[in-house]
MDAnalysis code that builds the backbone (N, CA, C; Angstrom):
import MDAnalysis as mda
import numpy as np

u = mda.Universe.empty(192, n_residues=64, atom_resindex=np.repeat(np.arange(64), 3), trajectory=True)
u.add_TopologyAttr("name", ["N", "CA", "C"] * 64)
u.add_TopologyAttr("resid", np.arange(1, 65))
u.add_TopologyAttr("resname", ["MET", "SER", "TYR", "LEU", "THR", "TYR", "GLU", "THR", "PHE", "ARG", "GLU", "GLU", "ILE", "ILE", "ALA", "CYS", "LYS", "LYS", "CYS", "GLU", "TRP", "LYS", "GLY", "LEU", "GLY", "SER", "GLU", "LEU", "GLN", "ILE", "GLU", "GLU", "PHE", "HIS", "ASP", "SER", "SER", "PHE", "ILE", "ILE", "ASP", "TYR", "CYS", "CYS", "PRO", "LYS", "CYS", "GLY", "GLU", "HIS", "ILE", "GLY", "PHE", "THR", "GLN", "PRO", "PRO", "MET", "SER", "SER", "PRO", "LYS", "LYS", "SER"])
u.atoms.positions = np.array([
    [13.424, 43.067, 60.641],
    [13.953, 44.302, 61.150],
    [13.915, 44.232, 62.680],
    [14.989, 44.613, 63.301],
    [14.998, 44.564, 64.761],
    [15.329, 45.938, 65.344],
    [14.711, 46.192, 66.495],
    [14.933, 47.455, 67.188],
    [16.202, 47.349, 68.020],
    [17.057, 48.350, 67.921],
    [18.291, 48.420, 68.700],
    [18.099, 49.482, 69.776],
    [18.388, 49.161, 71.005],
    [18.250, 50.121, 72.099],
    [19.353, 51.161, 71.976],
    [18.989, 52.416, 71.775],
    [19.954, 53.476, 71.497],
    [20.997, 53.634, 72.597],
    [20.585, 53.546, 73.843],
    [21.507, 53.787, 74.953],
    [22.578, 52.706, 75.085],
    [22.311, 51.490, 74.597],
    [23.257, 50.400, 74.821],
    [23.825, 49.751, 73.562],
    [23.168, 49.898, 72.404],
    [23.606, 49.116, 71.251],
    [25.018, 49.454, 70.787],
    [25.478, 50.655, 71.019],
    [26.813, 51.040, 70.554],
    [27.915, 50.250, 71.256],
    [27.621, 49.713, 72.445],
    [28.612, 48.945, 73.197],
    [28.348, 47.442, 73.141],
    [27.265, 47.018, 72.482],
    [26.921, 45.600, 72.393],
    [27.551, 44.970, 71.160],
    [27.786, 43.659, 71.234],
    [28.266, 42.913, 70.082],
    [27.058, 42.623, 69.195],
    [27.179, 42.968, 67.929],
    [26.132, 42.772, 66.933],
    [26.646, 41.747, 65.927],
    [25.760, 40.869, 65.444],
    [26.143, 39.870, 64.441],
    [25.254, 40.023, 63.211],
    [25.864, 39.937, 62.043],
    [25.132, 39.978, 60.781],
    [24.728, 38.546, 60.418],
    [23.454, 38.341, 60.164],
    [22.964, 37.006, 59.807],
    [23.381, 36.591, 58.404],
    [23.665, 37.568, 57.537],
    [23.994, 37.255, 56.140],
    [25.459, 36.840, 55.969],
    [26.391, 37.651, 56.488],
    [27.816, 37.368, 56.254],
    [28.563, 36.930, 57.511],
    [27.851, 36.893, 58.648],
    [28.409, 36.473, 59.935],
    [29.443, 37.433, 60.520],
    [29.476, 38.691, 60.037],
    [30.338, 39.709, 60.640],
    [29.887, 39.912, 62.071],
    [30.833, 40.147, 62.969],
    [30.529, 40.476, 64.364],
    [31.357, 41.681, 64.777],
    [30.741, 42.571, 65.527],
    [31.447, 43.749, 66.002],
    [30.540, 44.584, 66.881],
    [31.075, 45.684, 67.351],
    [30.305, 46.586, 68.200],
    [29.260, 47.332, 67.378],
    [28.159, 47.669, 68.037],
    [27.138, 48.454, 67.369],
    [27.675, 49.781, 66.861],
    [28.692, 50.313, 67.516],
    [29.290, 51.580, 67.074],
    [30.015, 51.435, 65.736],
    [30.258, 50.200, 65.298],
    [30.918, 49.956, 64.017],
    [29.931, 49.844, 62.857],
    [28.634, 49.784, 63.155],
    [27.628, 49.687, 62.100],
    [27.638, 50.946, 61.248],
    [27.194, 50.803, 60.024],
    [27.086, 51.935, 59.106],
    [25.656, 52.470, 59.146],
    [25.509, 53.784, 59.070],
    [24.164, 54.367, 58.965],
    [23.680, 54.129, 57.544],
    [22.551, 53.448, 57.465],
    [21.960, 53.131, 56.164],
    [21.049, 54.265, 55.704],
    [20.243, 54.771, 56.640],
    [19.305, 55.841, 56.313],
    [18.858, 56.541, 57.591],
    [18.580, 57.830, 57.476],
    [18.035, 58.601, 58.594],
    [16.717, 59.196, 58.137],
    [15.653, 58.939, 58.894],
    [14.319, 59.421, 58.541],
    [14.037, 60.698, 59.343],
    [14.062, 61.837, 58.667],
    [13.853, 63.141, 59.311],
    [12.502, 63.249, 60.021],
    [11.471, 62.701, 59.430],
    [10.125, 62.873, 59.983],
    [9.912, 62.094, 61.281],
    [10.614, 60.982, 61.455],
    [10.408, 60.159, 62.653],
    [11.668, 60.039, 63.512],
    [12.772, 60.603, 63.058],
    [14.055, 60.528, 63.757],
    [14.502, 59.079, 63.977],
    [14.195, 58.206, 63.045],
    [14.625, 56.808, 63.123],
    [15.871, 56.650, 62.266],
    [16.856, 55.933, 62.813],
    [18.100, 55.675, 62.109],
    [18.169, 54.188, 61.792],
    [18.345, 53.848, 60.518],
    [18.540, 52.467, 60.093],
    [20.034, 52.198, 59.993],
    [20.444, 51.016, 60.462],
    [21.854, 50.629, 60.426],
    [22.045, 49.378, 59.586],
    [23.211, 49.291, 58.934],
    [23.524, 48.120, 58.130],
    [24.925, 47.605, 58.472],
    [25.191, 46.382, 58.038],
    [26.472, 45.723, 58.267],
    [27.576, 46.468, 57.511],
    [28.707, 46.745, 58.167],
    [29.793, 47.454, 57.481],
    [30.519, 46.565, 56.460],
    [30.309, 45.269, 56.532],
    [30.997, 44.346, 55.616],
    [30.188, 44.080, 54.345],
    [28.887, 43.756, 54.496],
    [28.098, 43.358, 53.331],
    [26.925, 44.282, 53.018],
    [26.601, 45.225, 53.920],
    [25.511, 46.161, 53.682],
    [24.133, 45.646, 54.062],
    [24.050, 44.449, 54.628],
    [22.760, 43.894, 55.067],
    [22.153, 44.772, 56.165],
    [20.835, 44.982, 56.088],
    [20.144, 45.766, 57.122],
    [20.226, 45.012, 58.444],
    [20.674, 45.696, 59.510],
    [20.817, 45.072, 60.831],
    [19.662, 45.447, 61.740],
    [19.271, 46.696, 61.746],
    [18.200, 47.129, 62.631],
    [18.058, 48.635, 62.608],
    [17.253, 49.129, 63.535],
    [17.000, 50.564, 63.590],
    [16.893, 51.002, 65.038],
    [17.056, 52.293, 65.260],
    [16.904, 52.868, 66.587],
    [16.400, 54.292, 66.459],
    [15.982, 54.825, 67.580],
    [15.538, 56.213, 67.630],
    [16.268, 56.894, 68.773],
    [17.019, 57.961, 68.476],
    [17.722, 58.671, 69.550],
    [16.731, 59.223, 70.563],
    [17.172, 59.394, 71.809],
    [16.274, 59.970, 72.818],
    [15.862, 61.376, 72.422],
    [14.629, 61.661, 72.662],
    [14.099, 62.986, 72.351],
    [14.205, 63.836, 73.628],
    [14.783, 65.001, 73.514],
    [14.889, 65.865, 74.687],
    [13.571, 66.620, 74.855],
    [13.167, 66.746, 76.085],
    [11.918, 67.462, 76.357],
    [12.236, 68.943, 76.560],
    [11.298, 69.797, 76.195],
    [11.537, 71.239, 76.369],
    [11.699, 71.601, 77.841],
    [12.565, 72.561, 78.094],
    [12.785, 73.025, 79.467],
    [11.630, 73.901, 79.905],
    [11.202, 73.696, 81.117],
    [10.140, 74.531, 81.675],
    [10.740, 75.773, 82.311],
    [10.087, 76.902, 82.131],
    [10.617, 78.126, 82.727],
    [9.844, 78.531, 83.950],
])
């Protein structure tokens, strides 16, 4: 399992080790979203192999 940097992976070329598909991270399929940890797992759009995971940036509360 590999960590994908949320801010950049959507524009990076990703390669699937199983079927050799290559494409942008934005083309990956969401495999699963974990509500408790806000982690998103991504898989290959061609064969479904798990590619990696990322965590969206967490916004901090505004101070008044």
